[in-house]
C-alpha positions in Angstrom: 8.7 39.8 78.9 11.0 40.7 81.7 9.9 43.3 84.7 11.9 46.5 84.7 12.9 47.5 88.6 14.1 51.1 88.7 15.7 52.3 92.0 15.7 55.8 92.3 17.0 57.9 95.2 14.2 60.6 95.9 16.1 63.1 97.7 19.0 63.0 95.0 16.4 63.4 92.0 14.7 66.2 93.9 18.1 68.0 94.5 18.7 67.6 91.0 15.6 69.0 89.8 16.1 72.1 92.1 19.5 72.6 90.6 19.5 71.4 86.8 16.5 69.8 85.4 18.3 68.4 82.2 20.8 66.7 84.7 18.1 65.2 86.4 16.2 63.8 83.2 19.8 62.6 82.1 20.0 60.4 85.6 16.7 59.1 85.0 17.1 58.0 81.6 20.7 56.5 82.7 18.8 54.3 85.4 16.1 53.4 83.2 18.4 52.1 80.4 20.6 50.4 83.0 17.3 48.5 84.3 16.5 47.7 80.8 20.2 46.1 80.4 19.8 44.1 83.7 16.2 42.8 82.7 18.0 41.6 79.0 20.7 40.0 81.1 18.4 38.1 83.3 15.8 37.1 80.4 18.9 35.7 78.5 20.2 33.9 81.6 16.8 33.0 82.5 18.0 33.7 86.1 18.2 36.8 88.3 21.5 37.8 90.1 22.5 35.2 92.6 19.4 32.7 91.6 20.3 29.3 91.0 17.9 27.3 88.7 17.8 24.5 86.2 17.1 26.9 83.1 20.1 28.7 83.9 22.0 28.9 80.7 25.0 31.2 81.6 26.8 33.0 84.6 27.4 36.6 85.0 30.9 37.9 84.7 30.8 41.6 85.8 29.7 45.0 83.8 31.5 47.2 81.5 31.0 50.9 81.4 30.2 52.3 78.2 29.3 56.1 77.3 26.2 56.7 75.3 25.4 60.2 73.6 21.9 61.0 73.8 19.6 64.1 73.3 19.7 64.8 77.0 23.7 64.5 77.0 26.1 61.9 77.6 25.1 58.9 79.9 27.1 55.8 81.2 25.8 52.4 80.9 26.7 49.4 82.9 26.6 46.8 79.9 26.3 43.2 81.6 29.1 40.5 80.7 28.4 37.0 80.3 31.1 34.1 81.0 30.4 31.9 77.7 27.7 33.5 75.4 27.8 37.1 74.6 25.3 39.5 76.0 23.0 41.1 73.5 21.1 44.2 73.8 18.8 46.1 71.3 19.8 49.3 73.4 23.0 49.8 71.4 21.3 48.4 68.0 19.3 51.6 68.3 22.2 53.7 69.3 24.1 52.4 66.1 21.2 53.4 64.0 21.0 57.0 65.7 24.6 57.3 65.4 24.8 56.4 61.7 21.8 58.9 61.2 23.9 61.4 63.0 27.1 60.9 60.9 25.0 61.3 57.8 23.2 64.3 59.0 26.8 65.7 59.6 28.0 64.9 56.2 24.9 66.3 54.5 25.1 69.5 56.3 28.9 70.1 55.1 27.8 69.2 51.5 25.3 71.9 52.0 28.2 74.4 52.5 27.9 74.5 56.0 31.4 74.7 58.0 32.4 71.8 60.2 32.9 74.4 63.2 29.2 75.4 62.7 28.2 71.6 62.2 29.8 70.9 65.4 28.0 73.6 67.1 24.5 72.6 66.0 25.3 69.0 67.0 26.1 70.5 70.4 22.9 71.9 70.8 21.2 68.9 69.4 23.0 66.0 71.3 24.5 68.2 74.3 27.9 67.3 73.7 30.5 69.1 71.6 31.9 67.7 68.4 35.3 69.3 67.3 36.0 70.1 63.3 38.2 67.0 63.3 35.3 64.8 64.6 32.8 66.3 62.0 35.6 65.4 59.5 36.1 62.0 60.7 32.3 61.4 60.3 32.5 62.5 56.7 34.5 59.5 56.2 31.2 57.4 55.5 31.4 59.2 52.2 34.5 57.6 51.0 33.1 54.4 49.7 30.7 55.9 47.3 33.0 58.7 46.1 35.5 55.8 45.2 32.8 53.9 43.5 31.6 56.6 41.3 35.3 57.6 40.8 36.0 53.9 39.4 32.7 53.1 37.7 32.8 51.9 34.1 31.6 54.4 31.3 29.3 52.3 29.4 27.7 55.4 27.6 29.1 57.3 24.3 29.4 61.0 25.3 29.9 63.1 22.3 31.2 66.2 24.0 33.4 66.5 27.2 34.6 69.7 29.1 37.4 69.5 31.2 38.7 72.3 33.8 40.2 72.5 37.1 39.8 74.6 40.4 42.2 74.7 43.1 41.5 73.8 46.8 43.5 74.9 49.8 45.0 71.5 51.8 47.0 71.1 54.7 49.9 68.9 53.7 53.0 68.2 55.8 52.6 70.9 58.0 52.2 73.4 55.4 48.9 75.0 53.2 49.1 73.8 49.5 46.9 74.8 46.6 46.0 71.2 44.8 44.0 71.2 41.5 40.7 69.5 41.7 40.3 68.1 37.9 36.9 67.5 36.7 35.4 66.4 33.4 31.6 66.5 32.5 29.8 64.8 29.2 26.9 65.5 27.1 25.6 61.9 26.0 23.6 61.0 22.6 20.3 61.8 24.6 21.5 65.4 25.0 21.7 65.0 28.9 24.9 66.1 30.8 27.0 63.9 33.4 29.9 64.3 35.7 32.2 61.6 34.4 35.3 61.9 36.3 37.3 64.0 39.0 40.8 63.9 40.5 43.0 65.6 43.1 46.2 66.5 41.8 49.3 68.6 43.0 49.0 70.8 40.0 47.7 71.5 36.2 50.7 69.9 34.1 50.9 67.8 31.1 51.7 64.8 33.0 48.7 65.2 35.4 46.1 66.0 32.5 47.5 62.9 30.5 47.0 60.6 33.7 43.3 62.1 34.1 42.2 61.9 30.5 43.8 58.5 30.3 42.0 57.1 33.6 38.8 58.5 31.6 39.7 56.2 28.3 40.6 53.0 30.6 37.2 53.3 32.4 35.6 53.2 28.6 35.6 56.8 27.4 35.3 56.6 23.5 33.4 58.1 20.4 34.0 61.7 21.7 33.1 64.4 18.9 34.9 67.3 20.5 36.3 68.6 24.0 36.0 72.1 25.2 38.4 73.7 27.8 40.4 76.8 28.3 43.9 77.2 26.5 45.9 75.6 29.2 48.8 74.0 27.4 49.0 70.8 29.4 45.3 69.9 28.8 45.8 70.6 25.2 48.7 68.6 24.7 47.2 65.8 26.8 44.2 65.7 24.6 46.6 65.2 21.5 48.1 62.2 23.1 45.2 60.4 24.6 42.5 61.1 22.3 44.5 62.0 19.0 41.4 61.9 16.6 39.4 64.5 19.0 39.3 68.0 18.0 40.0 70.9 20.7 37.3 73.8 21.2 38.7 76.7 23.0 36.2 78.1 25.4 35.1 81.3 23.6 34.1 82.8 27.2 38.0 82.4 28.2 39.1 83.3 24.7 37.0 86.7 25.1 38.6 87.3 28.5 42.2 86.6 27.1 41.7 88.9 24.2 40.2 91.8 26.3 42.7 91.8 28.8 45.5 92.7 26.4 43.4 95.9 25.1 43.4 99.0 26.7 40.6 99.2 29.5 38.5 102.0 27.5 38.3 99.5 24.6 37.3 96.5 26.4 33.6 96.6 26.7 33.2 97.5 23.0 35.5 94.7 21.6 33.9 92.3 23.8 30.7 92.9 22.4 32.2 92.8 18.9 33.7 89.5 19.7 30.2 88.3 20.6 28.8 89.1 17.1 31.7 87.4 15.7 30.9 84.0 17.8 27.1 84.2 16.8 27.8 84.3 13.1 25.7 81.7 11.2 28.6 80.6 9.3 32.5 80.3 9.6 33.1 82.7 6.5 30.9 85.4 8.3 32.8 84.8 11.3 36.0 85.4 9.7 34.8 88.2 7.9 33.9 89.7 11.1 37.4 88.9 12.9 39.0 90.8 9.8 36.7 93.8 10.4 37.7 93.6 14.4 41.4 93.4 13.7 41.0 96.4 11.4 39.3 98.4 13.7 41.7 97.7 16.8 44.7 96.9 15.4 46.5 100.0 15.9 45.1 100.6 19.5 45.2 97.3 20.7 48.2 95.1 18.7 48.5 92.5 21.5 44.9 91.8 21.8 44.5 91.3 18.1 47.5 89.1 17.8 45.9 86.9 20.6 42.7 87.1 18.5 44.4 86.2 15.4 46.4 83.2 16.9 43.3 81.6 18.7 40.8 82.0 16.1 40.6 78.9 14.4 40.7 76.5 17.6 37.8 78.9 18.9 35.7 78.1 15.9 35.9 74.5 15.8 32.4 74.1 16.9 31.2 75.6 13.6 31.5 72.3 12.0 28.8 71.0 14.5 24.7 71.1 13.5 23.8 74.8 14.5 21.5 73.0 17.4 24.7 72.0 19.2 26.8 74.8 18.8 25.8 77.0 21.8 26.0 74.3 24.5 29.6 73.3 23.4 31.4 76.5 22.5 31.8 77.4 26.0 32.8 75.3 29.0 30.1 77.5 31.1 28.4 74.1 32.2 31.5 73.4 34.2 32.3 76.7 34.9 29.1 77.0 37.3 29.9 73.8 38.9 33.2 75.1 39.5 31.8 78.1 41.4 29.8 76.0 43.4 32.7 73.6 44.4 34.7 77.0 45.4 31.7 78.3 47.5 31.5 75.1 49.4 35.3 75.1 50.1 35.3 78.7 50.9 33.1 77.6 54.1 35.5 74.8 54.9 38.6 77.2 54.5 41.7 74.8 54.6 40.9 71.1 54.2 42.8 69.0 56.7 44.4 66.7 54.2 43.9 65.5 50.6 41.5 62.7 51.3 38.9 65.0 52.9 39.1 67.5 49.9 38.3 64.5 47.4 35.9 62.9 49.7 33.7 66.3 50.4 33.9 67.9 47.0 33.4 64.5 45.4 30.4 63.8 47.4 29.2 67.2 46.1 29.9 66.4 42.7 28.0 63.0 42.8 24.9 64.9 44.4 25.1 67.5 41.6 25.3 64.6 39.1 21.8 63.1 40.2 20.4 66.6 40.0 21.1 66.9 36.4 19.4 63.6 35.8 16.1 65.4 36.3 17.0 68.3 34.0 15.9 68.8 30.4 17.7 67.6 27.4 20.1 70.0 25.9 20.0 68.9 22.4 17.6 66.3 20.7 18.2 62.8 18.2 17.8 65.2 14.8 21.0 66.9 15.7 23.0 63.8 16.7 22.0 62.3 13.4 23.3 65.6 11.8 26.6 65.1 13.7 27.5 61.8 12.1 27.8 63.4 8.8 30.4 66.1 10.3 32.7 63.5 12.3 35.2 63.3 9.2 35.6 67.2 8.9 36.3 67.2 12.7 38.9 64.6 12.6 40.5 66.6 9.9 40.4 69.6 12.3 41.9 67.2 15.0 44.9 66.3 12.9 45.3 70.0 11.8 45.6 71.0 15.4 48.5 68.2 16.4 50.5 69.3 13.6 50.2 72.8 14.5 51.1 71.9 18.1 54.1 69.8 17.0 55.4 72.6 14.6 54.9 75.3 17.7 
């Protein structure tokens, strides 16, 4: 093993210690690592500087300065250069590992909901140097590969139920701040587990963008759906009829309730909401219709627009009644996806405005992947007996899908 000879100026070190101890330790570290580099060079060349021996394998060709970030701050190392065979060192191999760990840490902090500005300040405390918001965003580019792999992965399972929705993120584009739609789809598989099956960032929610999104899911292998649950966005509903014509649409009952109550006078909303909950909890479709008729009779004069909304949307909101009872509660709303969207918005609020669309998809996509992994540890939503009962309901569900398609064409 080569010996290390470290030459230090005693007066200089004592002066540094008297003024700034951190600067003194930084100087000591810099001199020590430069000595390591010189020793590694001598060991590879089998000769000290200006030494002529038969064992010499190459000649020196000067040095190049290279900065290195450490916990004591930035230092500059003089890396030897060899004329024929490249110089190799373990110093920068360790540095690359530390740098990778630093980048991973910054990305994980952003995913946890810490703003890029705060991440930069924390890294300054740790490393002794500042990191701009842009630098933190650049570090998060390490997430690109896993996010792309997740988005493009084949869909090999059968997902009985799918929920789709979009939430909006602020993105800087062409020197303007715009809102972009993050479309997300989650699926419930045959074993009763839920998963994120796809997401995409689009300019807005339209029939064209929803058609493209659902088509991408189909091209990746999505098939065998029994039902799709969503709000009443027309673009999504029409896209479902185009891409999956045999799949019925379940209008989210939570959204439907809000739509109805928003059209009623404020003093009636709480009572109306409670009666709608009773209607949705009815054990049979016939009983649900009976409760609907009672509500319309009670509120028809005071809230005519709300009752019109209830009458028009009732059938779409009750598609779920054709399912086995064990599967109705988990599929009648898109609440699983709503909770996921709230977490996306919470993290997006911390970041504020994404510098570009790529960073928005990268960071929010990484969070969705992380949440998907957490879901894998959760308990099942339903079990095999309910799945077996569902097979008997599939013909009726296809009839509902066909009726819905005809109604949309006639509208």
